[in-house]
Every structure is written in structure tokens, then in C-alpha cells.
N, CA, C and O atoms as a GROMACS GRO file, in nm:
protein
  248
    1MET      N    1  -7.345  -4.160  -5.713
    1MET     CA    2  -7.315  -4.264  -5.616
    1MET      C    3  -7.363  -4.219  -5.478
    1MET      O    4  -7.368  -4.100  -5.449
    2CYS      N    5  -7.398  -4.314  -5.396
    2CYS     CA    6  -7.448  -4.284  -5.262
    2CYS      C    7  -7.354  -4.334  -5.155
    2CYS      O    8  -7.398  -4.375  -5.047
    3ASP      N    9  -7.225  -4.331  -5.182
    3ASP     CA   10  -7.129  -4.372  -5.081
    3ASP      C   11  -7.119  -4.266  -4.973
    3ASP      O   12  -7.133  -4.147  -4.999
    4LEU      N   13  -7.096  -4.312  -4.851
    4LEU     CA   14  -7.085  -4.222  -4.736
    4LEU      C   15  -6.945  -4.231  -4.678
    4LEU      O   16  -6.875  -4.331  -4.695
    5ASN      N   17  -6.904  -4.127  -4.610
    5ASN     CA   18  -6.784  -4.132  -4.529
    5ASN      C   19  -6.830  -4.149  -4.385
    5ASN      O   20  -6.920  -4.079  -4.340
    6ALA      N   21  -6.769  -4.243  -4.314
    6ALA     CA   22  -6.805  -4.269  -4.174
    6ALA      C   23  -6.710  -4.194  -4.082
    6ALA      O   24  -6.588  -4.194  -4.102
    7TYR      N   25  -6.769  -4.129  -3.982
    7TYR     CA   26  -6.692  -4.051  -3.885
    7TYR      C   27  -6.726  -4.099  -3.744
    7TYR      O   28  -6.838  -4.143  -3.718
    8ILE      N   29  -6.628  -4.090  -3.653
    8ILE     CA   30  -6.646  -4.123  -3.512
    8ILE      C   31  -6.646  -3.991  -3.435
    8ILE      O   32  -6.562  -3.905  -3.459
    9VAL      N   33  -6.738  -3.977  -3.342
    9VAL     CA   34  -6.740  -3.861  -3.254
    9VAL      C   35  -6.645  -3.889  -3.138
    9VAL      O   36  -6.664  -3.984  -3.062
   10LYS      N   37  -6.541  -3.804  -3.125
   10LYS     CA   38  -6.443  -3.816  -3.016
   10LYS      C   39  -6.424  -3.679  -2.954
   10LYS      O   40  -6.385  -3.584  -3.022
   11ASP      N   41  -6.451  -3.669  -2.826
   11ASP     CA   42  -6.433  -3.542  -2.753
   11ASP      C   43  -6.503  -3.426  -2.824
   11ASP      O   44  -6.449  -3.315  -2.829
   12GLY      N   45  -6.620  -3.451  -2.878
   12GLY     CA   46  -6.698  -3.347  -2.943
   12GLY      C   47  -6.657  -3.317  -3.087
   12GLY      O   48  -6.718  -3.233  -3.153
   13ASN      N   49  -6.553  -3.385  -3.136
   13ASN     CA   50  -6.506  -3.366  -3.273
   13ASN      C   51  -6.532  -3.491  -3.355
   13ASN      O   52  -6.543  -3.601  -3.301
   14GLU      N   53  -6.541  -3.474  -3.486
   14GLU     CA   54  -6.561  -3.588  -3.576
   14GLU      C   55  -6.429  -3.628  -3.641
   14GLU      O   56  -6.359  -3.544  -3.696
   15GLU      N   57  -6.398  -3.757  -3.633
   15GLU     CA   58  -6.274  -3.810  -3.689
   15GLU      C   59  -6.310  -3.911  -3.798
   15GLU      O   60  -6.393  -3.999  -3.775
   16LEU      N   61  -6.249  -3.899  -3.915
   16LEU     CA   62  -6.277  -3.990  -4.025
   16LEU      C   63  -6.242  -4.133  -3.986
   16LEU      O   64  -6.132  -4.159  -3.936
   17TYR      N   65  -6.334  -4.226  -4.009
   17TYR     CA   66  -6.315  -4.366  -3.973
   17TYR      C   67  -6.300  -4.454  -4.097
   17TYR      O   68  -6.211  -4.538  -4.103
   18LEU      N   69  -6.387  -4.434  -4.198
   18LEU     CA   70  -6.380  -4.513  -4.321
   18LEU      C   71  -6.446  -4.435  -4.433
   18LEU      O   72  -6.556  -4.383  -4.418
   19GLU      N   73  -6.378  -4.428  -4.547
   19GLU     CA   74  -6.431  -4.357  -4.663
   19GLU      C   75  -6.506  -4.452  -4.755
   19GLU      O   76  -6.485  -4.573  -4.754
   20ASN      N   77  -6.595  -4.394  -4.835
   20ASN     CA   78  -6.667  -4.466  -4.940
   20ASN      C   79  -6.745  -4.588  -4.891
   20ASN      O   80  -6.744  -4.693  -4.954
   21VAL      N   81  -6.812  -4.572  -4.778
   21VAL     CA   82  -6.893  -4.680  -4.720
   21VAL      C   83  -7.018  -4.699  -4.805
   21VAL      O   84  -7.090  -4.604  -4.835
   22ASN      N   85  -7.042  -4.824  -4.844
   22ASN     CA   86  -7.165  -4.852  -4.919
   22ASN      C   87  -7.251  -4.958  -4.850
   22ASN      O   88  -7.362  -4.985  -4.896
   23THR      N   89  -7.202  -5.017  -4.741
   23THR     CA   90  -7.281  -5.112  -4.663
   23THR      C   91  -7.258  -5.087  -4.514
   23THR      O   92  -7.144  -5.080  -4.469
   24ALA      N   93  -7.367  -5.073  -4.439
   24ALA     CA   94  -7.360  -5.058  -4.294
   24ALA      C   95  -7.468  -5.145  -4.233
   24ALA      O   96  -7.584  -5.140  -4.274
   25LYS      N   97  -7.429  -5.224  -4.134
   25LYS     CA   98  -7.524  -5.314  -4.067
   25LYS      C   99  -7.496  -5.309  -3.918
   25LYS      O  100  -7.380  -5.312  -3.875
   26THR      N  101  -7.602  -5.302  -3.838
   26THR     CA  102  -7.584  -5.302  -3.693
   26THR      C  103  -7.627  -5.437  -3.636
   26THR      O  104  -7.722  -5.499  -3.683
   27GLU      N  105  -7.555  -5.480  -3.534
   27GLU     CA  106  -7.586  -5.607  -3.469
   27GLU      C  107  -7.519  -5.611  -3.332
   27GLU      O  108  -7.397  -5.601  -3.321
   28GLU      N  109  -7.601  -5.627  -3.228
   28GLU     CA  110  -7.553  -5.647  -3.091
   28GLU      C  111  -7.450  -5.543  -3.047
   28GLU      O  112  -7.344  -5.578  -2.995
   29GLY      N  113  -7.481  -5.415  -3.068
   29GLY     CA  114  -7.394  -5.309  -3.021
   29GLY      C  115  -7.272  -5.283  -3.108
   29GLY      O  116  -7.179  -5.215  -3.066
   30ARG      N  117  -7.273  -5.337  -3.228
   30ARG     CA  118  -7.163  -5.314  -3.322
   30ARG      C  119  -7.218  -5.268  -3.456
   30ARG      O  120  -7.331  -5.299  -3.493
   31VAL      N  121  -7.136  -5.193  -3.527
   31VAL     CA  122  -7.171  -5.148  -3.662
   31VAL      C  123  -7.068  -5.208  -3.758
   31VAL      O  124  -6.948  -5.183  -3.745
   32PHE      N  125  -7.115  -5.287  -3.852
   32PHE     CA  126  -7.030  -5.351  -3.952
   32PHE      C  127  -7.032  -5.265  -4.077
   32PHE      O  128  -7.138  -5.241  -4.134
   33LEU      N  129  -6.915  -5.219  -4.120
   33LEU     CA  130  -6.905  -5.131  -4.235
   33LEU      C  131  -6.819  -5.195  -4.344
   33LEU      O  132  -6.723  -5.266  -4.315
   34ARG      N  133  -6.857  -5.169  -4.469
   34ARG     CA  134  -6.776  -5.215  -4.582
   34ARG      C  135  -6.779  -5.104  -4.687
   34ARG      O  136  -6.884  -5.043  -4.711
   35ASN      N  137  -6.664  -5.078  -4.749
   35ASN     CA  138  -6.662  -4.975  -4.852
   35ASN      C  139  -6.654  -5.037  -4.990
   35ASN      O  140  -6.644  -5.159  -5.004
   36LEU      N  141  -6.658  -4.954  -5.092
   36LEU     CA  142  -6.663  -5.005  -5.228
   36LEU      C  143  -6.533  -5.072  -5.271
   36LEU      O  144  -6.531  -5.136  -5.377
   37PHE      N  145  -6.426  -5.060  -5.194
   37PHE     CA  146  -6.300  -5.126  -5.223
   37PHE      C  147  -6.288  -5.261  -5.151
   37PHE      O  148  -6.186  -5.329  -5.164
   38GLY      N  149  -6.392  -5.298  -5.075
   38GLY     CA  150  -6.392  -5.425  -5.004
   38GLY      C  151  -6.334  -5.418  -4.864
   38GLY      O  152  -6.333  -5.519  -4.793
   39GLU      N  153  -6.285  -5.302  -4.822
   39GLU     CA  154  -6.231  -5.287  -4.687
   39GLU      C  155  -6.347  -5.294  -4.587
   39GLU      O  156  -6.452  -5.234  -4.608
   40GLN      N  157  -6.326  -5.370  -4.478
   40GLN     CA  158  -6.430  -5.387  -4.377
   40GLN      C  159  -6.378  -5.344  -4.241
   40GLN      O  160  -6.262  -5.367  -4.206
   41LYS      N  161  -6.467  -5.281  -4.164
   41LYS     CA  162  -6.434  -5.244  -4.026
   41LYS      C  163  -6.555  -5.272  -3.939
   41LYS      O  164  -6.669  -5.266  -3.984
   42ILE      N  165  -6.527  -5.305  -3.812
   42ILE     CA  166  -6.632  -5.326  -3.713
   42ILE      C  167  -6.613  -5.222  -3.604
   42ILE      O  168  -6.506  -5.212  -3.544
   43PHE      N  169  -6.718  -5.144  -3.579
   43PHE     CA  170  -6.713  -5.038  -3.480
   43PHE      C  171  -6.798  -5.077  -3.360
   43PHE      O  172  -6.914  -5.115  -3.376
   44GLU      N  173  -6.742  -5.068  -3.241
   44GLU     CA  174  -6.814  -5.096  -3.117
   44GLU      C  175  -6.891  -4.970  -3.077
   44GLU      O  176  -6.833  -4.878  -3.020
   45GLY      N  177  -7.019  -4.966  -3.106
   45GLY     CA  178  -7.100  -4.849  -3.075
   45GLY      C  179  -7.226  -4.849  -3.158
   45GLY      O  180  -7.282  -4.954  -3.188
   46ALA      N  181  -7.271  -4.730  -3.195
   46ALA     CA  182  -7.398  -4.716  -3.265
   46ALA      C  183  -7.391  -4.607  -3.370
   46ALA      O  184  -7.299  -4.524  -3.370
   47ILE      N  185  -7.488  -4.609  -3.459
   47ILE     CA  186  -7.502  -4.502  -3.557
   47ILE      C  187  -7.576  -4.387  -3.489
   47ILE      O  188  -7.684  -4.405  -3.434
   48ARG      N  189  -7.516  -4.271  -3.493
   48ARG     CA  190  -7.577  -4.152  -3.434
   48ARG      C  191  -7.660  -4.077  -3.537
   48ARG      O  192  -7.768  -4.026  -3.506
   49GLU      N  193  -7.608  -4.069  -3.660
   49GLU     CA  194  -7.677  -3.991  -3.763
   49GLU      C  195  -7.633  -4.036  -3.902
   49GLU      O  196  -7.518  -4.075  -3.922
   50ILE      N  197  -7.726  -4.031  -3.997
   50ILE     CA  198  -7.695  -4.056  -4.137
   50ILE      C  199  -7.745  -3.936  -4.216
   50ILE      O  200  -7.860  -3.896  -4.202
   51SER      N  201  -7.658  -3.880  -4.298
   51SER     CA  202  -7.696  -3.769  -4.385
   51SER      C  203  -7.664  -3.808  -4.529
   51SER      O  204  -7.549  -3.801  -4.571
   52LEU      N  205  -7.765  -3.847  -4.604
   52LEU     CA  206  -7.742  -3.885  -4.743
   52LEU      C  207  -7.700  -3.766  -4.829
   52LEU      O  208  -7.608  -3.779  -4.909
   53PRO      N  209  -7.766  -3.648  -4.815
   53PRO     CA  210  -7.721  -3.535  -4.896
   53PRO      C  211  -7.577  -3.493  -4.863
   53PRO      O  212  -7.504  -3.445  -4.950
   54GLY      N  213  -7.537  -3.510  -4.736
   54GLY     CA  214  -7.402  -3.473  -4.692
   54GLY      C  215  -7.301  -3.585  -4.707
   54GLY      O  216  -7.182  -3.565  -4.685
   55HIS      N  217  -7.348  -3.706  -4.746
   55HIS     CA  218  -7.262  -3.824  -4.763
   55HIS      C  219  -7.186  -3.856  -4.634
   55HIS      O  220  -7.067  -3.886  -4.637
   56ARG      N  221  -7.258  -3.849  -4.520
   56ARG     CA  222  -7.194  -3.870  -4.390
   56ARG      C  223  -7.269  -3.972  -4.306
   56ARG      O  224  -7.392  -3.975  -4.304
   57LEU      N  225  -7.193  -4.054  -4.239
   57LEU     CA  226  -7.245  -4.152  -4.142
   57LEU      C  227  -7.168  -4.125  -4.012
   57LEU      O  228  -7.046  -4.140  -4.008
   58ILE      N  229  -7.240  -4.084  -3.908
   58ILE     CA  230  -7.176  -4.048  -3.781
   58ILE      C  231  -7.195  -4.162  -3.682
   58ILE      O  232  -7.307  -4.207  -3.657
   59LEU      N  233  -7.084  -4.209  -3.625
   59LEU     CA  234  -7.084  -4.318  -3.528
   59LEU      C  235  -7.046  -4.264  -3.390
   59LEU      O  236  -6.970  -4.168  -3.379
   60GLU      N  237  -7.100  -4.327  -3.285
   60GLU     CA  238  -7.062  -4.289  -3.149
   60GLU      C  239  -7.049  -4.412  -3.062
   60GLU      O  240  -7.119  -4.511  -3.080
   61ARG      N  241  -6.958  -4.403  -2.968
   61ARG     CA  242  -6.938  -4.513  -2.872
   61ARG      C  243  -7.048  -4.505  -2.768
   61ARG      O  244  -7.089  -4.396  -2.728
   62LYS      N  245  -7.095  -4.619  -2.724
   62LYS     CA  246  -7.200  -4.626  -2.621
   62LYS      C  247  -7.140  -4.669  -2.490
   62LYS      O  248  -7.212  -4.681  -2.390
   0.00000   0.00000   0.00000
């Protein structure tokens, strides 16, 4: 499986935001995330980094 865990960068540290993300879409300064359980979150910011081997999606506020 290629699910990612999404993390937010806060004060130089990474905080878990949403697990098992399988859909990420950016639009007008927001990142729309959905996981394999159907849970959806909207993050005000941008994608900083995606690591498929590490199963990580790093988000940051702009």
C-alpha cells in the first residue's frame, strides 16, 4: 500500500495530522486530504515534502 501519514511542521517539530492518507489535492492555498477510512481534513498551507519510501507527507503553514 502507498498510504502516507501527514505531518504538520510546528516550531521545528513534526506533529501527526492524519494517518493513512491516500488522496491529497492542493487548491488556492489549501491542501485537501482524505484517508482510506473516508476521513477528510482541509489544511490551510502547502505541501513541503512527500516521501513515498518513508510514507510521509509534510505540510507547512504559509
